[in-house]
C-alpha positions as CSV (number, residue, x, y, z in Angstrom):
1,M,8.8,-9.2,29.5
2,K,8.6,-12.8,28.4
3,R,5.6,-14.2,26.6
4,V,4.8,-17.5,24.9
5,L,3.0,-18.3,21.6
6,L,-0.4,-19.8,21.8
7,A,-1.5,-20.5,18.2
8,G,-4.4,-22.8,17.5
9,G,-4.4,-23.8,21.2
10,L,-0.8,-25.1,21.1
11,L,1.9,-23.9,23.4
12,L,5.1,-23.5,21.4
13,V,8.4,-23.8,23.3
14,P,12.0,-23.6,22.0
15,L,14.5,-26.4,22.8
16,L,17.8,-25.9,20.8
17,V,19.3,-24.4,17.7
18,I,19.3,-26.5,14.6
19,T,22.4,-26.5,12.3
20,Q,22.5,-25.3,8.7
21,G,21.2,-27.9,6.3
22,T,22.8,-29.8,3.4
23,R,21.8,-29.5,-0.2
24,A,18.7,-31.3,-1.6
25,D,19.2,-35.0,-2.2
26,Q,18.9,-36.5,-5.7
27,G,15.3,-37.5,-5.5
28,A,14.0,-34.1,-4.5
29,R,16.1,-31.9,-6.8
30,G,13.5,-31.8,-9.6
31,G,10.7,-30.5,-7.5
32,L,13.1,-28.0,-5.8
33,A,14.4,-26.7,-9.2
34,E,10.8,-26.2,-10.4
35,A,10.0,-24.2,-7.2
36,R,13.1,-22.1,-7.7
37,V,12.2,-21.4,-11.4
38,D,8.7,-20.4,-10.4
39,Q,10.1,-18.1,-7.8
40,A,12.4,-16.5,-10.3
41,A,9.6,-16.0,-12.8
42,R,7.6,-14.2,-10.1
43,G,10.6,-11.9,-9.4
44,G,11.1,-13.4,-5.9
45,G,14.9,-13.3,-5.9
46,Q,16.9,-12.8,-2.8
47,F,18.2,-9.3,-3.7
48,P,15.5,-6.7,-3.1
49,G,16.9,-4.2,-5.7
50,G,16.6,-6.7,-8.5
51,T,19.0,-7.2,-11.4
52,N,20.0,-5.3,-14.6
53,A,19.7,-6.9,-18.0
54,D,23.3,-8.1,-17.8
55,G,22.7,-9.9,-14.5
56,S,24.4,-7.3,-12.3
57,L,22.7,-6.2,-9.1
58,R,20.8,-3.0,-8.7
59,P,21.1,-1.1,-5.4
60,S,18.2,-1.6,-3.0
61,A,16.6,1.5,-1.4
62,P,18.3,3.0,1.7
63,V,17.1,1.7,5.0
64,S,14.7,4.3,6.4
65,R,12.3,2.5,8.8
66,L,13.3,2.2,12.4
67,F,11.9,-1.4,12.4
68,T,11.2,-3.9,9.7
69,Q,7.7,-5.2,9.3
70,D,5.8,-6.3,12.4
71,A,3.8,-9.3,11.2
72,Y,4.3,-12.8,12.6
73,T,3.7,-15.9,10.4
74,E,3.7,-19.6,11.4
75,Y,3.5,-22.4,8.8
76,A,2.3,-25.7,10.2
77,L,2.8,-28.5,7.7
78,L,-0.2,-30.8,7.4
79,E,-0.2,-34.6,6.8
80,P,2.4,-35.8,4.2
81,G,1.0,-36.0,0.7
82,S,-1.6,-33.3,1.4
83,E,0.6,-30.6,-0.1
84,S,-1.1,-28.3,2.4
85,F,0.0,-26.2,5.4
86,R,-1.9,-24.2,8.0
87,I,-0.9,-20.6,8.5
88,T,-1.2,-18.4,11.5
89,F,-0.8,-14.8,10.5
90,L,-0.7,-11.7,12.8
91,P,-0.6,-8.5,10.5
92,E,-1.1,-4.9,11.4
93,E,-2.6,-1.8,9.7
94,P,-1.1,1.5,10.9
95,R,-3.0,3.9,8.6
96,A,-5.3,6.1,10.7
97,G,-8.9,5.8,9.5
98,A,-8.4,2.4,7.7
99,T,-11.5,0.1,8.1
100,E,-10.1,-3.1,6.6
101,L,-6.9,-5.1,6.4
102,V,-6.1,-6.8,3.1
103,N,-4.0,-10.0,3.0
104,A,-3.2,-11.4,-0.5
105,T,-2.8,-15.1,-1.2
106,R,0.4,-15.8,-3.1
107,G,-0.2,-16.9,-6.7
108,G,-0.2,-20.6,-7.1
109,S,-1.3,-21.2,-3.5
110,E,-4.9,-22.4,-3.1
111,G,-6.5,-20.9,0.1
112,S,-9.2,-22.5,2.2
113,G,-10.3,-22.9,5.9
114,I,-10.0,-19.1,6.5
115,E,-10.8,-17.8,10.0
116,V,-10.3,-14.1,11.0
117,Y,-10.4,-12.8,14.6
118,D,-10.0,-9.6,16.6
119,P,-6.9,-10.1,18.8
120,R,-8.2,-7.7,21.4
121,T,-11.5,-9.5,22.1
122,G,-11.0,-12.9,20.4
123,N,-14.2,-12.4,18.5
124,P,-14.6,-13.4,14.9
125,L,-14.4,-10.6,12.3
126,K,-16.2,-10.3,9.0
127,F,-14.1,-10.9,5.9
128,T,-14.3,-11.8,2.2
129,Y,-12.0,-14.0,0.2
130,E,-12.2,-13.2,-3.5
131,Q,-10.1,-13.1,-6.7
132,A,-7.8,-10.1,-6.8
133,G,-7.7,-8.3,-10.2
134,N,-7.7,-10.3,-13.4
135,D,-5.4,-13.1,-12.3
136,P,-7.5,-16.2,-11.5
137,E,-4.6,-17.5,-9.3
138,S,-4.5,-14.4,-7.1
139,H,-6.9,-14.0,-4.2
140,A,-7.1,-11.7,-1.2
141,I,-8.7,-11.7,2.3
142,R,-10.3,-8.4,3.1
143,A,-10.9,-8.4,6.8
144,T,-13.2,-5.7,8.3
145,L,-11.4,-4.2,11.4
146,P,-13.5,-4.0,14.6
147,M,-13.2,-0.2,14.4
148,P,-11.5,2.3,12.2
149,V,-7.8,2.6,13.0
150,P,-7.7,5.5,15.5
151,E,-5.1,8.3,15.2
152,G,-2.1,7.1,17.2
153,G,-3.3,3.5,17.2
154,V,-2.8,0.3,15.2
155,G,-5.3,-2.1,13.6
156,R,-4.7,-5.8,14.1
157,V,-6.2,-9.1,13.0
158,L,-5.5,-12.7,13.6
159,I,-5.8,-14.9,10.5
160,Y,-5.8,-18.7,10.2
161,K,-5.8,-20.1,6.7
162,T,-4.7,-23.2,4.8
163,Y,-2.7,-23.1,1.7
164,K,-2.4,-26.0,-0.8
165,D,0.8,-25.7,-2.9
166,P,2.5,-28.7,-4.5
167,R,5.4,-26.5,-5.5
168,T,6.1,-25.7,-1.9
169,Y,5.3,-28.9,0.0
170,M,6.3,-32.2,-1.7
171,M,7.2,-35.8,-1.0
172,N,10.6,-37.5,-1.6
173,G,9.7,-41.1,-1.0
174,K,8.5,-41.1,2.6
175,D,10.4,-37.9,3.4
176,I,8.9,-34.5,3.1
177,V,10.4,-31.3,1.5
178,W,9.2,-27.8,2.1
179,V,10.6,-24.9,0.1
180,R,9.3,-21.3,0.2
181,S,10.6,-17.8,-0.1
182,L,9.6,-16.2,3.2
183,S,9.4,-12.4,3.2
184,G,8.1,-12.0,6.8
185,Y,10.1,-10.8,9.7
186,R,9.3,-13.2,12.6
187,L,8.6,-16.7,11.4
188,G,8.0,-20.3,12.4
189,V,7.7,-23.6,10.6
190,V,6.1,-26.7,12.3
191,L,6.5,-30.3,11.1
192,P,3.7,-32.9,11.1
193,K,3.7,-35.1,14.1
194,G,6.0,-38.1,13.8
195,F,8.6,-36.3,11.7
196,A,12.1,-35.1,12.5
197,F,14.3,-32.5,10.7
198,T,17.1,-33.9,8.6
199,S,18.1,-30.5,7.1
200,S,17.3,-26.8,7.3
201,N,19.1,-23.9,5.6
202,V,18.1,-21.3,8.2
203,A,19.7,-20.7,11.6
204,A,16.9,-21.1,14.1
205,Q,15.7,-22.1,17.5
206,M,14.0,-25.5,17.6
207,T,10.7,-25.9,19.3
208,T,8.5,-28.7,20.5
209,T,4.8,-28.1,20.7
210,A,2.5,-29.4,23.5
211,D,1.5,-32.4,21.3
212,G,5.1,-33.3,20.4
213,R,5.6,-31.7,17.0
214,L,8.9,-30.0,16.1
215,K,9.1,-26.4,15.1
216,L,11.7,-23.9,13.8
217,A,11.5,-20.4,15.2
218,F,13.6,-17.7,13.6
219,A,13.8,-14.1,12.6
220,N,14.5,-12.6,9.2
221,P,16.2,-9.3,10.3
222,S,16.0,-7.6,6.8
223,G,12.3,-8.4,6.4
224,Q,13.1,-9.2,2.8
225,A,12.9,-12.5,0.8
226,N,14.5,-15.4,2.7
227,P,14.4,-18.7,0.7
228,V,13.9,-21.6,3.2
229,T,14.3,-25.3,2.4
230,I,13.4,-28.0,5.0
231,H,13.8,-31.7,4.7
232,A,12.3,-34.1,7.3
233,R,11.8,-37.9,7.7
234,P,9.4,-40.1,9.6
235,T,10.6,-41.1,13.0
236,A,9.5,-43.2,16.0
237,A,11.1,-40.8,18.4
238,A,8.9,-39.2,21.0
239,F,9.7,-35.5,21.6
240,T,8.9,-34.2,25.0
241,P,7.8,-30.6,25.3
242,A,9.8,-28.3,27.5
243,R,8.6,-24.9,28.8
244,F,10.5,-22.0,27.3
245,D,9.6,-18.7,25.6
246,D,9.5,-18.4,21.8
247,M,11.6,-15.2,21.5
248,F,10.7,-14.7,17.8
249,F,6.9,-14.7,18.5
250,D,7.6,-11.9,21.0
251,D,6.8,-8.6,19.2
252,I,8.5,-6.2,21.6
253,K,10.4,-3.3,20.0
254,T,12.1,-0.5,21.8
255,T,13.3,2.9,20.5
256,Y,15.9,5.0,22.3
257,D,15.6,8.5,20.9
258,L,18.7,10.3,22.0
259,D,18.8,13.9,23.1
260,T,22.2,15.7,23.0
261,P,24.9,13.5,24.6
262,E,25.9,16.2,27.0
263,S,22.4,15.9,28.6
264,G,22.5,12.1,29.0
265,R,18.7,12.1,28.2
266,M,16.7,10.0,25.9
267,T,13.0,9.4,25.1
268,V,12.1,5.7,25.2
269,E,9.2,4.2,23.4
270,Q,8.3,0.5,23.7
271,I,5.6,-1.4,21.8
272,Y,4.6,-4.9,22.6
273,S,1.7,-7.4,22.9
274,D,0.9,-9.1,26.2
275,Y,-0.9,-12.4,26.1
276,R,-1.1,-13.1,29.8
277,K,-4.6,-13.8,31.0
278,G,-6.4,-11.5,33.4
279,P,-8.1,-8.1,33.6
280,R,-4.9,-6.1,33.8
281,A,-1.3,-6.0,32.4
282,R,1.9,-5.7,34.3
283,L,4.5,-3.3,32.8
284,D,7.5,-5.5,33.3
285,S,9.9,-3.3,31.4
286,L,9.7,-0.6,34.1
287,S,12.0,-2.9,36.2
288,Y,14.9,-1.9,33.9
289,L,13.6,1.4,32.4
290,A,13.3,4.0,35.1
291,L,11.0,6.2,33.0
292,R,9.8,9.6,34.0
293,D,6.7,11.2,32.5
294,L,5.3,7.7,31.9
295,T,2.5,7.3,29.4
296,V,0.7,4.1,28.5
297,V,-1.5,3.7,25.4
298,D,-3.8,0.9,24.3
299,L,-2.9,0.8,20.6
300,D,-6.1,-1.0,19.6
301,T,-8.1,2.0,20.7
302,A,-5.4,4.8,21.2
303,R,-6.8,5.2,24.7
304,V,-4.5,6.4,27.4
305,L,-4.4,4.0,30.3
306,T,-3.6,4.9,33.9
307,P,-0.7,3.0,35.5
308,V,-1.0,1.9,39.1
309,K,1.8,0.8,41.3
310,E,1.0,-2.2,43.5
311,R,3.1,-4.8,45.3
312,G,6.4,-4.0,43.7
313,G,5.0,-3.7,40.2
314,T,3.2,-1.3,37.9
315,Y,-0.1,-2.3,36.2
316,V,-2.7,-1.0,33.8
317,K,-6.4,-2.1,33.8
318,L,-7.5,-3.5,30.4
319,D,-10.8,-2.5,28.9
320,V,-11.2,-6.1,27.7
321,P,-9.8,-8.8,30.0
322,I,-7.7,-11.5,28.4
323,V,-9.5,-14.9,28.8
324,D,-8.3,-17.1,25.8
325,E,-5.3,-17.7,23.6
326,R,-6.6,-15.6,20.7
327,Q,-6.5,-12.4,22.8
328,S,-3.7,-10.0,23.6
329,A,-3.3,-6.4,24.7
330,H,-1.3,-4.2,22.3
331,L,0.5,-1.6,24.4
332,K,2.8,1.4,24.0
333,I,4.8,2.9,26.8
334,T,6.8,6.1,26.5
335,G,8.8,8.2,28.9
336,T,12.1,9.9,29.4
337,L,15.3,8.4,30.8
338,T,18.6,9.8,32.0
339,A,21.4,7.3,31.9
340,P,25.1,7.5,32.9
341,G,25.9,5.2,30.0
342,Y,25.0,7.9,27.5
343,T,27.6,10.6,27.4
344,V,30.5,12.4,25.6
345,V,34.0,10.9,25.9
346,R,36.8,13.0,24.4
347,G,34.4,14.6,22.0
348,E,32.9,11.3,20.9
349,L,29.3,10.3,21.6
350,V,29.1,7.0,23.6
351,F,25.9,5.0,24.2
352,Q,26.5,2.0,26.4
353,R,23.6,0.0,27.8
354,V,22.3,-3.5,28.5
355,L,19.4,-3.9,26.0
356,K,16.5,-6.4,26.4
357,G,14.2,-8.1,23.9
358,L,14.4,-9.0,20.3
359,R,14.4,-5.5,18.6
360,N,16.0,-2.3,19.8
361,T,16.7,0.8,17.7
362,V,18.9,3.7,18.8
363,L,18.2,7.0,17.0
364,L,21.2,9.3,17.2
365,P,20.9,13.1,17.7
366,K,20.9,15.2,14.5
367,G,24.4,16.0,13.3
368,W,26.1,12.8,14.6
369,E,27.5,10.0,12.4
370,V,27.8,6.5,13.8
371,S,31.4,5.2,13.9
372,G,31.1,2.0,15.8
373,V,28.6,-0.6,17.1
374,S,29.7,-3.5,19.3
375,E,26.9,-5.9,18.2
376,S,25.5,-6.8,14.8
377,A,23.1,-4.2,13.6
378,T,21.8,-2.4,10.5
379,I,22.3,1.3,9.9
380,G,19.7,3.6,8.5
381,T,18.6,7.2,8.1
382,E,15.2,8.4,9.3
383,R,13.6,10.0,6.2
384,S,11.7,12.8,7.9
385,S,14.6,14.1,10.1
386,G,17.7,12.9,8.4
387,R,19.0,11.4,11.6
388,T,21.1,8.2,11.7
389,F,19.8,5.2,13.5
390,V,21.2,1.8,14.6
391,S,18.8,-1.2,14.6
392,L,19.9,-4.2,16.7
393,I,18.4,-7.7,16.4
394,N,18.9,-10.1,19.3
395,L,19.0,-13.5,17.7
396,N,20.3,-15.3,20.8
397,A,18.1,-16.9,23.5
398,A,19.5,-14.6,26.2
399,N,17.0,-11.8,26.8
400,S,19.7,-9.1,27.5
401,Y,23.0,-8.1,26.0
402,R,25.4,-5.2,26.4
403,V,25.8,-2.8,23.4
404,T,28.2,0.1,22.9
405,I,27.5,2.6,20.1
406,R,30.0,5.4,19.2
407,A,29.4,8.4,16.9
408,A,31.3,11.4,15.7
409,R,30.0,14.9,15.3
410,A,29.5,16.0,11.7
411,A,31.4,19.1,10.5
412,R,29.4,22.2,11.3
């Protein structure tokens, strides 16, 4: 189920992976040090638990969410010397009954050029941008949702805004330096046209936009603070766009809720946004998920949609056809699956499957303790049920990978 990012009318397409960057050169160190000091003063350190008075680390809270935050953020650096960057932000509001979504401006960043849209229809939304609390540097966008968040649904908005922040975006001679602590999950940073990367301290895909600008596309699996420093220089090189999918813009997430291993059954839930233009959406994942008792829900309205099989595919009709790049359908499909790769081997639970997409979480049956995972993953415990889960993040360009999870039964 591959999609591409259309932000501000630009097609973003990945080309290659950029290597880890070098340390800041002599001329930029002063500005970078000031940015780091400011970050520390705001409590924006890398460790989420914070520190004790003696400098030792405090434990962070146990992982309890099946997926980290869902928002996507892109930072497009404007002309050198402007100290400004244009942000595309796609946040969600899951609270049923909520009528607005609040997005705070980070202290020290001057916000302007704000536009807010309904991703379902592409229509502008009403919003205010005002000082938050008693701090004159803190402001917040309060966007009115197109409808109260329905039970079982999700509220979404699409925000464009420009930040001016000389501590984040600075010059080093003719070169540019951008340093910021990014706490989002799925992220992108776009250079001005006519600039090339000389250093980046994050492992990322590299992207060329339709107008020849370079972009980093990456994921922050923890969803916590991720300090990023980028150096770039002017170049006469012309970068040719190539058509690929930006896997980090793709918001697909799939949950495998395992029944007892003796049954081989599981409940599958998949949530994603589809940007393809047209009056209906094709359910691509059914080509590798043979789901029974299939249910499809439009999460913007919580309305159940009726799937129809046609010409080798399964489709749902959209209430609002997708006609421009600001629109998308936010869908949830659920069903049950019986798979031979989920079984008991000599008393040990074994889940073995080819997974697709960026985010997959496997929720173990109650009373089982994970003992092995073949791919990099985080481990957590669901708060309401006490069940262990394994969250896998696919940071490679390949859309599929084989995973084996093993677990042992807890003492009865």
